[in-house]
mmCIF file as gemmi writes it, N, C-alpha and C atoms, coordinates in Angstrom:
data_model
loop_
_atom_site.group_PDB
_atom_site.id
_atom_site.type_symbol
_atom_site.label_atom_id
_atom_site.label_alt_id
_atom_site.label_comp_id
_atom_site.label_asym_id
_atom_site.label_entity_id
_atom_site.label_seq_id
_atom_site.pdbx_PDB_ins_code
_atom_site.Cartn_x
_atom_site.Cartn_y
_atom_site.Cartn_z
_atom_site.occupancy
_atom_site.B_iso_or_equiv
_atom_site.pdbx_formal_charge
_atom_site.auth_seq_id
_atom_site.auth_asym_id
_atom_site.pdbx_PDB_model_num
ATOM 1 N N . MET Axp A 1 ? -4.651 -5.499 -26.043 1 0 ? 1 A 1
ATOM 2 C CA . MET Axp A 1 ? -3.658 -5.412 -24.986 1 0 ? 1 A 1
ATOM 3 C C . MET Axp A 1 ? -4.013 -4.292 -24.004 1 0 ? 1 A 1
ATOM 4 N N . TYR Axp A 2 ? -4.496 -3.182 -24.562 1 0 ? 2 A 1
ATOM 5 C CA . TYR Axp A 2 ? -4.857 -2.042 -23.721 1 0 ? 2 A 1
ATOM 6 C C . TYR Axp A 2 ? -5.984 -2.423 -22.765 1 0 ? 2 A 1
ATOM 7 N N . ASN Axp A 3 ? -6.977 -3.128 -23.272 1 0 ? 3 A 1
ATOM 8 C CA . ASN Axp A 3 ? -8.117 -3.512 -22.425 1 0 ? 3 A 1
ATOM 9 C C . ASN Axp A 3 ? -7.719 -4.5 -21.336 1 0 ? 3 A 1
ATOM 10 N N . VAL Axp A 4 ? -6.797 -5.391 -21.648 1 0 ? 4 A 1
ATOM 11 C CA . VAL Axp A 4 ? -6.319 -6.357 -20.651 1 0 ? 4 A 1
ATOM 12 C C . VAL Axp A 4 ? -5.595 -5.616 -19.528 1 0 ? 4 A 1
ATOM 13 N N . LEU Axp A 5 ? -4.728 -4.688 -19.885 1 0 ? 5 A 1
ATOM 14 C CA . LEU Axp A 5 ? -3.995 -3.927 -18.873 1 0 ? 5 A 1
ATOM 15 C C . LEU Axp A 5 ? -4.937 -3.044 -18.05 1 0 ? 5 A 1
ATOM 16 N N . LEU Axp A 6 ? -5.94 -2.484 -18.698 1 0 ? 6 A 1
ATOM 17 C CA . LEU Axp A 6 ? -6.9 -1.661 -17.981 1 0 ? 6 A 1
ATOM 18 C C . LEU Axp A 6 ? -7.692 -2.496 -16.977 1 0 ? 6 A 1
ATOM 19 N N . THR Axp A 7 ? -8.075 -3.706 -17.372 1 0 ? 7 A 1
ATOM 20 C CA . THR Axp A 7 ? -8.771 -4.607 -16.463 1 0 ? 7 A 1
ATOM 21 C C . THR Axp A 7 ? -7.876 -4.999 -15.299 1 0 ? 7 A 1
ATOM 22 N N . LEU Axp A 8 ? -6.606 -5.287 -15.579 1 0 ? 8 A 1
ATOM 23 C CA . LEU Axp A 8 ? -5.652 -5.61 -14.511 1 0 ? 8 A 1
ATOM 24 C C . LEU Axp A 8 ? -5.472 -4.44 -13.558 1 0 ? 8 A 1
ATOM 25 N N . LEU Axp A 9 ? -5.459 -3.221 -14.091 1 0 ? 9 A 1
ATOM 26 C CA . LEU Axp A 9 ? -5.305 -2.038 -13.256 1 0 ? 9 A 1
ATOM 27 C C . LEU Axp A 9 ? -6.489 -1.883 -12.295 1 0 ? 9 A 1
ATOM 28 N N . VAL Axp A 10 ? -7.68 -2.138 -12.789 1 0 ? 10 A 1
ATOM 29 C CA . VAL Axp A 10 ? -8.867 -2.055 -11.934 1 0 ? 10 A 1
ATOM 30 C C . VAL Axp A 10 ? -8.827 -3.125 -10.854 1 0 ? 10 A 1
ATOM 31 N N . ILE Axp A 11 ? -8.451 -4.345 -11.223 1 0 ? 11 A 1
ATOM 32 C CA . ILE Axp A 11 ? -8.37 -5.439 -10.249 1 0 ? 11 A 1
ATOM 33 C C . ILE Axp A 11 ? -7.32 -5.141 -9.192 1 0 ? 11 A 1
ATOM 34 N N . ILE Axp A 12 ? -6.156 -4.649 -9.611 1 0 ? 12 A 1
ATOM 35 C CA . ILE Axp A 12 ? -5.082 -4.339 -8.662 1 0 ? 12 A 1
ATOM 36 C C . ILE Axp A 12 ? -5.488 -3.194 -7.747 1 0 ? 12 A 1
ATOM 37 N N . SER Axp A 13 ? -6.193 -2.204 -8.271 1 0 ? 13 A 1
ATOM 38 C CA . SER Axp A 13 ? -6.622 -1.102 -7.405 1 0 ? 13 A 1
ATOM 39 C C . SER Axp A 13 ? -7.612 -1.58 -6.349 1 0 ? 13 A 1
ATOM 40 N N . ILE Axp A 14 ? -8.487 -2.503 -6.699 1 0 ? 14 A 1
ATOM 41 C CA . ILE Axp A 14 ? -9.405 -3.075 -5.703 1 0 ? 14 A 1
ATOM 42 C C . ILE Axp A 14 ? -8.631 -3.886 -4.673 1 0 ? 14 A 1
ATOM 43 N N . LEU Axp A 15 ? -7.626 -4.641 -5.125 1 0 ? 15 A 1
ATOM 44 C CA . LEU Axp A 15 ? -6.807 -5.423 -4.191 1 0 ? 15 A 1
ATOM 45 C C . LEU Axp A 15 ? -6 -4.523 -3.255 1 0 ? 15 A 1
ATOM 46 N N . ILE Axp A 16 ? -5.539 -3.371 -3.744 1 0 ? 16 A 1
ATOM 47 C CA . ILE Axp A 16 ? -4.823 -2.425 -2.887 1 0 ? 16 A 1
ATOM 48 C C . ILE Axp A 16 ? -5.746 -1.912 -1.793 1 0 ? 16 A 1
ATOM 49 N N . ILE Axp A 17 ? -6.981 -1.588 -2.158 1 0 ? 17 A 1
ATOM 50 C CA . ILE Axp A 17 ? -7.937 -1.114 -1.161 1 0 ? 17 A 1
ATOM 51 C C . ILE Axp A 17 ? -8.173 -2.177 -0.101 1 0 ? 17 A 1
ATOM 52 N N . ILE Axp A 18 ? -8.342 -3.417 -0.519 1 0 ? 18 A 1
ATOM 53 C CA . ILE Axp A 18 ? -8.559 -4.518 0.434 1 0 ? 18 A 1
ATOM 54 C C . ILE Axp A 18 ? -7.337 -4.715 1.319 1 0 ? 18 A 1
ATOM 55 N N . ALA Axp A 19 ? -6.133 -4.666 0.725 1 0 ? 19 A 1
ATOM 56 C CA . ALA Axp A 19 ? -4.907 -4.878 1.498 1 0 ? 19 A 1
ATOM 57 C C . ALA Axp A 19 ? -4.704 -3.786 2.536 1 0 ? 19 A 1
ATOM 58 N N . VAL Axp A 20 ? -5.013 -2.551 2.176 1 0 ? 20 A 1
ATOM 59 C CA . VAL Axp A 20 ? -4.856 -1.45 3.132 1 0 ? 20 A 1
ATOM 60 C C . VAL Axp A 20 ? -5.88 -1.575 4.254 1 0 ? 20 A 1
ATOM 61 N N . MET Axp A 21 ? -7.089 -1.98 3.917 1 0 ? 21 A 1
ATOM 62 C CA . MET Axp A 21 ? -8.129 -2.127 4.943 1 0 ? 21 A 1
ATOM 63 C C . MET Axp A 21 ? -7.823 -3.276 5.906 1 0 ? 21 A 1
ATOM 64 N N . MET Axp A 22 ? -7.078 -4.284 5.455 1 0 ? 22 A 1
ATOM 65 C CA . MET Axp A 22 ? -6.768 -5.435 6.298 1 0 ? 22 A 1
ATOM 66 C C . MET Axp A 22 ? -5.576 -5.207 7.216 1 0 ? 22 A 1
ATOM 67 N N . GLN Axp A 23 ? -4.817 -4.155 6.987 1 0 ? 23 A 1
ATOM 68 C CA . GLN Axp A 23 ? -3.652 -3.916 7.829 1 0 ? 23 A 1
ATOM 69 C C . GLN Axp A 23 ? -4.085 -3.541 9.236 1 0 ? 23 A 1
ATOM 70 N N . PRO Axp A 24 ? -3.354 -4.02 10.234 1 0 ? 24 A 1
ATOM 71 C CA . PRO Axp A 24 ? -3.708 -3.69 11.616 1 0 ? 24 A 1
ATOM 72 C C . PRO Axp A 24 ? -3.579 -2.196 11.876 1 0 ? 24 A 1
ATOM 73 N N . ALA Axp A 25 ? -4.499 -1.681 12.668 1 0 ? 25 A 1
ATOM 74 C CA . ALA Axp A 25 ? -4.501 -0.251 12.972 1 0 ? 25 A 1
ATOM 75 C C . ALA Axp A 25 ? -3.421 0.063 13.996 1 0 ? 25 A 1
ATOM 76 N N . LYS Axp A 26 ? -2.808 1.199 13.805 1 0 ? 26 A 1
ATOM 77 C CA . LYS Axp A 26 ? -1.843 1.678 14.789 1 0 ? 26 A 1
ATOM 78 C C . LYS Axp A 26 ? -2.62 2.558 15.754 1 0 ? 26 A 1
ATOM 79 N N . ASN Axp A 27 ? -2.673 2.187 17.004 1 0 ? 27 A 1
ATOM 80 C CA . ASN Axp A 27 ? -3.475 2.905 17.988 1 0 ? 27 A 1
ATOM 81 C C . ASN Axp A 27 ? -2.713 4.105 18.53 1 0 ? 27 A 1
ATOM 82 N N . ASP Axp A 28 ? -2.862 5.216 17.852 1 0 ? 28 A 1
ATOM 83 C CA . ASP Axp A 28 ? -2.275 6.469 18.319 1 0 ? 28 A 1
ATOM 84 C C . ASP Axp A 28 ? -3.391 7.308 18.923 1 0 ? 28 A 1
ATOM 85 N N . ASN Axp A 29 ? -3.13 7.845 20.083 1 0 ? 29 A 1
ATOM 86 C CA . ASN Axp A 29 ? -4.132 8.698 20.706 1 0 ? 29 A 1
ATOM 87 C C . ASN Axp A 29 ? -3.727 10.167 20.561 1 0 ? 29 A 1
ATOM 88 N N . ALA Axp A 30 ? -4.505 11.053 21.13 1 0 ? 30 A 1
ATOM 89 C CA . ALA Axp A 30 ? -4.26 12.489 20.963 1 0 ? 30 A 1
ATOM 90 C C . ALA Axp A 30 ? -2.943 12.929 21.592 1 0 ? 30 A 1
ATOM 91 N N . SER Axp A 31 ? -2.527 12.29 22.665 1 0 ? 31 A 1
ATOM 92 C CA . SER Axp A 31 ? -1.288 12.717 23.321 1 0 ? 31 A 1
ATOM 93 C C . SER Axp A 31 ? -0.066 12.442 22.455 1 0 ? 31 A 1
ATOM 94 N N . THR Axp A 32 ? -0.057 11.352 21.7 1 0 ? 32 A 1
ATOM 95 C CA . THR Axp A 32 ? 1.088 11.099 20.821 1 0 ? 32 A 1
ATOM 96 C C . THR Axp A 32 ? 1.084 12.052 19.638 1 0 ? 32 A 1
ATOM 97 N N . ALA Axp A 33 ? -0.092 12.506 19.227 1 0 ? 33 A 1
ATOM 98 C CA . ALA Axp A 33 ? -0.143 13.472 18.132 1 0 ? 33 A 1
ATOM 99 C C . ALA Axp A 33 ? 0.404 14.817 18.577 1 0 ? 33 A 1
ATOM 100 N N . LEU Axp A 34 ? 0.136 15.198 19.827 1 0 ? 34 A 1
ATOM 101 C CA . LEU Axp A 34 ? 0.599 16.486 20.322 1 0 ? 34 A 1
ATOM 102 C C . LEU Axp A 34 ? 2.077 16.462 20.711 1 0 ? 34 A 1
ATOM 103 N N . SER Axp A 35 ? 2.531 15.334 21.253 1 0 ? 35 A 1
ATOM 104 C CA . SER Axp A 35 ? 3.92 15.246 21.689 1 0 ? 35 A 1
ATOM 105 C C . SER Axp A 35 ? 4.853 14.788 20.572 1 0 ? 35 A 1
ATOM 106 N N . GLY Axp A 36 ? 4.302 14.423 19.452 1 0 ? 36 A 1
ATOM 107 C CA . GLY Axp A 36 ? 5.132 13.971 18.34 1 0 ? 36 A 1
ATOM 108 C C . GLY Axp A 36 ? 5.51 12.514 18.454 1 0 ? 36 A 1
ATOM 109 N N . GLY Axp A 37 ? 4.963 11.796 19.409 1 0 ? 37 A 1
ATOM 110 C CA . GLY Axp A 37 ? 5.257 10.384 19.56 1 0 ? 37 A 1
ATOM 111 C C . GLY Axp A 37 ? 6.671 10.114 20.014 1 0 ? 37 A 1
ATOM 112 N N . SER Axp A 38 ? 7.267 11.032 20.759 1 0 ? 38 A 1
ATOM 113 C CA . SER Axp A 38 ? 8.66 10.867 21.171 1 0 ? 38 A 1
ATOM 114 C C . SER Axp A 38 ? 8.846 9.681 22.114 1 0 ? 38 A 1
ATOM 115 N N . SER Axp A 39 ? 7.796 9.293 22.808 1 0 ? 39 A 1
ATOM 116 C CA . SER Axp A 39 ? 7.934 8.148 23.708 1 0 ? 39 A 1
ATOM 117 C C . SER Axp A 39 ? 8.105 6.845 22.941 1 0 ? 39 A 1
ATOM 118 N N . GLU Axp A 40 ? 7.684 6.839 21.682 1 0 ? 40 A 1
ATOM 119 C CA . GLU Axp A 40 ? 7.804 5.628 20.875 1 0 ? 40 A 1
ATOM 120 C C . GLU Axp A 40 ? 8.996 5.678 19.925 1 0 ? 40 A 1
ATOM 121 N N . LEU Axp A 41 ? 9.831 6.671 20.063 1 0 ? 41 A 1
ATOM 122 C CA . LEU Axp A 41 ? 10.929 6.85 19.123 1 0 ? 41 A 1
ATOM 123 C C . LEU Axp A 41 ? 11.888 5.665 19.141 1 0 ? 41 A 1
ATOM 124 N N . PHE Axp A 42 ? 12.242 5.214 20.322 1 0 ? 42 A 1
ATOM 125 C CA . PHE Axp A 42 ? 13.218 4.132 20.43 1 0 ? 42 A 1
ATOM 126 C C . PHE Axp A 42 ? 12.574 2.774 20.639 1 0 ? 42 A 1
ATOM 127 N N . SER Axp A 43 ? 11.258 2.705 20.675 1 0 ? 43 A 1
ATOM 128 C CA . SER Axp A 43 ? 10.592 1.423 20.889 1 0 ? 43 A 1
ATOM 129 C C . SER Axp A 43 ? 10.066 0.832 19.592 1 0 ? 43 A 1
ATOM 130 N N . LYS Axp A 44 ? 10.557 1.321 18.454 1 0 ? 44 A 1
ATOM 131 C CA . LYS Axp A 44 ? 10.111 0.785 17.17 1 0 ? 44 A 1
ATOM 132 C C . LYS Axp A 44 ? 10.643 -0.628 17.005 1 0 ? 44 A 1
ATOM 133 N N . GLN Axp A 45 ? 9.748 -1.517 16.567 1 0 ? 45 A 1
ATOM 134 C CA . GLN Axp A 45 ? 10.14 -2.884 16.296 1 0 ? 45 A 1
ATOM 135 C C . GLN Axp A 45 ? 9.756 -3.213 14.867 1 0 ? 45 A 1
ATOM 136 N N . LYS Axp A 46 ? 10.477 -4.133 14.281 1 0 ? 46 A 1
ATOM 137 C CA . LYS Axp A 46 ? 10.147 -4.557 12.941 1 0 ? 46 A 1
ATOM 138 C C . LYS Axp A 46 ? 8.814 -5.291 12.977 1 0 ? 46 A 1
ATOM 139 N N . PRO Axp A 47 ? 7.966 -5.039 12.004 1 0 ? 47 A 1
ATOM 140 C CA . PRO Axp A 47 ? 6.694 -5.769 11.968 1 0 ? 47 A 1
ATOM 141 C C . PRO Axp A 47 ? 6.941 -7.24 11.689 1 0 ? 47 A 1
ATOM 142 N N . ARG Axp A 48 ? 6.152 -8.084 12.316 1 0 ? 48 A 1
ATOM 143 C CA . ARG Axp A 48 ? 6.3 -9.526 12.151 1 0 ? 48 A 1
ATOM 144 C C . ARG Axp A 48 ? 4.958 -10.145 11.86 1 0 ? 48 A 1
ATOM 145 N N . GLY Axp A 49 ? 5.011 -11.312 11.27 1 0 ? 49 A 1
ATOM 146 C CA . GLY Axp A 49 ? 3.8 -12.073 11.038 1 0 ? 49 A 1
ATOM 147 C C . GLY Axp A 49 ? 2.899 -11.434 10.006 1 0 ? 49 A 1
ATOM 148 N N . PHE Axp A 50 ? 1.631 -11.317 10.364 1 0 ? 50 A 1
ATOM 149 C CA . PHE Axp A 50 ? 0.611 -10.827 9.446 1 0 ? 50 A 1
ATOM 150 C C . PHE Axp A 50 ? 0.874 -9.389 9.018 1 0 ? 50 A 1
ATOM 151 N N . GLU Axp A 51 ? 1.33 -8.559 9.931 1 0 ? 51 A 1
ATOM 152 C CA . GLU Axp A 51 ? 1.58 -7.153 9.607 1 0 ? 51 A 1
ATOM 153 C C . GLU Axp A 51 ? 2.688 -7.027 8.563 1 0 ? 51 A 1
ATOM 154 N N . ALA Axp A 52 ? 3.753 -7.792 8.708 1 0 ? 52 A 1
ATOM 155 C CA . ALA Axp A 52 ? 4.848 -7.757 7.739 1 0 ? 52 A 1
ATOM 156 C C . ALA Axp A 52 ? 4.381 -8.266 6.38 1 0 ? 52 A 1
ATOM 157 N N . PHE Axp A 53 ? 3.587 -9.325 6.392 1 0 ? 53 A 1
ATOM 158 C CA . PHE Axp A 53 ? 3.059 -9.88 5.146 1 0 ? 53 A 1
ATOM 159 C C . PHE Axp A 53 ? 2.185 -8.861 4.418 1 0 ? 53 A 1
ATOM 160 N N . MET Axp A 54 ? 1.317 -8.187 5.148 1 0 ? 54 A 1
ATOM 161 C CA . MET Axp A 54 ? 0.417 -7.219 4.528 1 0 ? 54 A 1
ATOM 162 C C . MET Axp A 54 ? 1.183 -6.009 3.998 1 0 ? 54 A 1
ATOM 163 N N . GLN Axp A 55 ? 2.256 -5.605 4.675 1 0 ? 55 A 1
ATOM 164 C CA . GLN Axp A 55 ? 3.072 -4.501 4.171 1 0 ? 55 A 1
ATOM 165 C C . GLN Axp A 55 ? 3.745 -4.882 2.86 1 0 ? 55 A 1
ATOM 166 N N . LYS Axp A 56 ? 4.238 -6.12 2.766 1 0 ? 56 A 1
ATOM 167 C CA . LYS Axp A 56 ? 4.88 -6.573 1.53 1 0 ? 56 A 1
ATOM 168 C C . LYS Axp A 56 ? 3.864 -6.675 0.399 1 0 ? 56 A 1
ATOM 169 N N . VAL Axp A 57 ? 2.68 -7.204 0.695 1 0 ? 57 A 1
ATOM 170 C CA . VAL Axp A 57 ? 1.64 -7.319 -0.328 1 0 ? 57 A 1
ATOM 171 C C . VAL Axp A 57 ? 1.25 -5.942 -0.836 1 0 ? 57 A 1
ATOM 172 N N . THR Axp A 58 ? 1.074 -4.982 0.073 1 0 ? 58 A 1
ATOM 173 C CA . THR Axp A 58 ? 0.693 -3.631 -0.321 1 0 ? 58 A 1
ATOM 174 C C . THR Axp A 58 ? 1.788 -2.984 -1.171 1 0 ? 58 A 1
ATOM 175 N N . THR Axp A 59 ? 3.036 -3.193 -0.821 1 0 ? 59 A 1
ATOM 176 C CA . THR Axp A 59 ? 4.152 -2.639 -1.593 1 0 ? 59 A 1
ATOM 177 C C . THR Axp A 59 ? 4.183 -3.224 -2.999 1 0 ? 59 A 1
ATOM 178 N N . ILE Axp A 60 ? 4.035 -4.532 -3.098 1 0 ? 60 A 1
ATOM 179 C CA . ILE Axp A 60 ? 4.067 -5.196 -4.406 1 0 ? 60 A 1
ATOM 180 C C . ILE Axp A 60 ? 2.896 -4.739 -5.268 1 0 ? 60 A 1
ATOM 181 N N . LEU Axp A 61 ? 1.707 -4.655 -4.672 1 0 ? 61 A 1
ATOM 182 C CA . LEU Axp A 61 ? 0.541 -4.193 -5.429 1 0 ? 61 A 1
ATOM 183 C C . LEU Axp A 61 ? 0.707 -2.744 -5.878 1 0 ? 61 A 1
ATOM 184 N N . GLY Axp A 62 ? 1.31 -1.913 -5.035 1 0 ? 62 A 1
ATOM 185 C CA . GLY Axp A 62 ? 1.557 -0.52 -5.415 1 0 ? 62 A 1
ATOM 186 C C . GLY Axp A 62 ? 2.521 -0.405 -6.578 1 0 ? 62 A 1
ATOM 187 N N . ILE Axp A 63 ? 3.571 -1.206 -6.552 1 0 ? 63 A 1
ATOM 188 C CA . ILE Axp A 63 ? 4.542 -1.201 -7.653 1 0 ? 63 A 1
ATOM 189 C C . ILE Axp A 63 ? 3.881 -1.668 -8.943 1 0 ? 63 A 1
ATOM 190 N N . LEU Axp A 64 ? 3.086 -2.743 -8.866 1 0 ? 64 A 1
ATOM 191 C CA . LEU Axp A 64 ? 2.369 -3.232 -10.044 1 0 ? 64 A 1
ATOM 192 C C . LEU Axp A 64 ? 1.408 -2.182 -10.59 1 0 ? 64 A 1
ATOM 193 N N . PHE Axp A 65 ? 0.742 -1.466 -9.686 1 0 ? 65 A 1
ATOM 194 C CA . PHE Axp A 65 ? -0.198 -0.429 -10.09 1 0 ? 65 A 1
ATOM 195 C C . PHE Axp A 65 ? 0.506 0.639 -10.929 1 0 ? 65 A 1
ATOM 196 N N . PHE Axp A 66 ? 1.652 1.117 -10.46 1 0 ? 66 A 1
ATOM 197 C CA . PHE Axp A 66 ? 2.368 2.154 -11.188 1 0 ? 66 A 1
ATOM 198 C C . PHE Axp A 66 ? 2.97 1.641 -12.489 1 0 ? 66 A 1
ATOM 199 N N . VAL Axp A 67 ? 3.469 0.407 -12.493 1 0 ? 67 A 1
ATOM 200 C CA . VAL Axp A 67 ? 4.048 -0.144 -13.719 1 0 ? 67 A 1
ATOM 201 C C . VAL Axp A 67 ? 2.967 -0.316 -14.784 1 0 ? 67 A 1
ATOM 202 N N . ILE Axp A 68 ? 1.819 -0.856 -14.393 1 0 ? 68 A 1
ATOM 203 C CA . ILE Axp A 68 ? 0.735 -1.035 -15.356 1 0 ? 68 A 1
ATOM 204 C C . ILE Axp A 68 ? 0.192 0.326 -15.802 1 0 ? 68 A 1
ATOM 205 N N . GLY Axp A 69 ? 0.13 1.277 -14.882 1 0 ? 69 A 1
ATOM 206 C CA . GLY Axp A 69 ? -0.305 2.624 -15.252 1 0 ? 69 A 1
ATOM 207 C C . GLY Axp A 69 ? 0.615 3.25 -16.279 1 0 ? 69 A 1
ATOM 208 N N . LEU Axp A 70 ? 1.921 3.102 -16.088 1 0 ? 70 A 1
ATOM 209 C CA . LEU Axp A 70 ? 2.888 3.624 -17.061 1 0 ? 70 A 1
ATOM 210 C C . LEU Axp A 70 ? 2.781 2.901 -18.404 1 0 ? 70 A 1
ATOM 211 N N . ALA Axp A 71 ? 2.544 1.589 -18.356 1 0 ? 71 A 1
ATOM 212 C CA . ALA Axp A 71 ? 2.375 0.838 -19.602 1 0 ? 71 A 1
ATOM 213 C C . ALA Axp A 71 ? 1.129 1.302 -20.352 1 0 ? 71 A 1
ATOM 214 N N . LEU Axp A 72 ? 0.065 1.6 -19.612 1 0 ? 72 A 1
ATOM 215 C CA . LEU Axp A 72 ? -1.147 2.105 -20.259 1 0 ? 72 A 1
ATOM 216 C C . LEU Axp A 72 ? -0.919 3.473 -20.904 1 0 ? 72 A 1
ATOM 217 N N . VAL Axp A 73 ? -0.169 4.328 -20.235 1 0 ? 73 A 1
ATOM 218 C CA . VAL Axp A 73 ? 0.142 5.633 -20.816 1 0 ? 73 A 1
ATOM 219 C C . VAL Axp A 73 ? 0.975 5.463 -22.082 1 0 ? 73 A 1
ATOM 220 N N . TYR Axp A 74 ? 1.931 4.57 -22.044 1 0 ? 74 A 1
ATOM 221 C CA . TYR Axp A 74 ? 2.771 4.329 -23.223 1 0 ? 74 A 1
ATOM 222 C C . TYR Axp A 74 ? 1.942 3.78 -24.383 1 0 ? 74 A 1
ATOM 223 N N . LEU Axp A 75 ? 1.052 2.804 -24.089 1 0 ? 75 A 1
ATOM 224 C CA . LEU Axp A 75 ? 0.233 2.243 -25.153 1 0 ? 75 A 1
ATOM 225 C C . LEU Axp A 75 ? -0.757 3.256 -25.722 1 0 ? 75 A 1
ATOM 226 N N . SER Axp A 76 ? -1.277 4.115 -24.894 1 0 ? 76 A 1
ATOM 227 C CA . SER Axp A 76 ? -2.247 5.077 -25.397 1 0 ? 76 A 1
ATOM 228 C C . SER Axp A 76 ? -1.589 6.189 -26.214 1 0 ? 76 A 1
ATOM 229 N N . SER Axp A 77 ? -0.304 6.415 -26.002 1 0 ? 77 A 1
ATOM 230 C CA . SER Axp A 77 ? 0.372 7.47 -26.753 1 0 ? 77 A 1
ATOM 231 C C . SER Axp A 77 ? 0.948 6.965 -28.078 1 0 ? 77 A 1
ATOM 232 N N . HIS Axp A 78 ? 1.035 5.666 -28.23 1 0 ? 78 A 1
ATOM 233 C CA . HIS Axp A 78 ? 1.596 5.114 -29.481 1 0 ? 78 A 1
ATOM 234 C C . HIS Axp A 78 ? 0.544 4.412 -30.273 1 0 ? 78 A 1
């Protein structure tokens, strides 16, 4: 059981890396870093389409990563 969970953890970590790399880049330039991005404060929109899908996939993979990690810690201590 421990080896199966460890293999799943490795696979999920690779999938997290792929999911993060596939997310669209947010084009922030130096002026928004210096001004704090105040010009975009009220122009926030909910992500739609591919961006929303990738955020959900990344969230689910992150939750699975931590749950499997905790299960591995529990199995190794007992």
